[in-house]
C-alpha positions, 0 to 999 in steps of 0.5 A: 266807849259810848256808855262812858263818853255819854256818862262823862260828856253828854251828847251828841258825841262822836267817839273815835277809838284808835286801836287795832281798828280805828272806830267811830261811834255816834251817840245822840243827845238822848244817849241813843247809839246811832252807829258808826264806821270802822277803819283799819288801825295804823299798825294794821295798815303799816303791817299790811303794807309790809306783808303785801307790798314788795320791798317795803320794810316793817317800821316801828311807830316813831312820830314823823317830824314832817309830812314829806318823808326823806326815806321810805321809812319816814314816808311810811310813818308820815303817811300813817300819822298824817293820813290817819289825821286827814281821815279822822278830819274827813269822817268827823266832818261827814258824820256831823253833816249827816247828824245835822248838828255839831257834836263833841268829839272824844278820842281814846285808844292806845295811840290816841296821842299819835293822831290827835296832835295832828288834827283839830277836830278832837275836843277831848282825849280820854285814854281810859274810856273803854275801862270806864265804860266797862266799870259803868256797865258793871255797876249798873248790873249789880 
């Protein structure tokens, strides 16, 4: 992700990948990888609640219409989508603070649309970032 994002958008960057895990990667304006943060993904979080919390059902991911759920299922969906959106906003804000400068925020991953519609910190959605990065690395190694 970092290779493709820097190739396409320059830096500094914060790359957020919404997959099995939600990952944050930070790249400088020179293309140096600084590190990041890893958080459980939405599906893993919902599955953990189903397996570990008594009586909570397994839910499919249907987009909630509002934050206040009117049932347990609606509340689980709302907590997942709006909770993750808030987490993304908080982590991006903190990362930018630690960088001491602004950075372009690029989002990718299987459920990128779920969270990015409820947050204002994402600058670019790029659903094929991982594949583009693999292609770029492959081409550089030929």
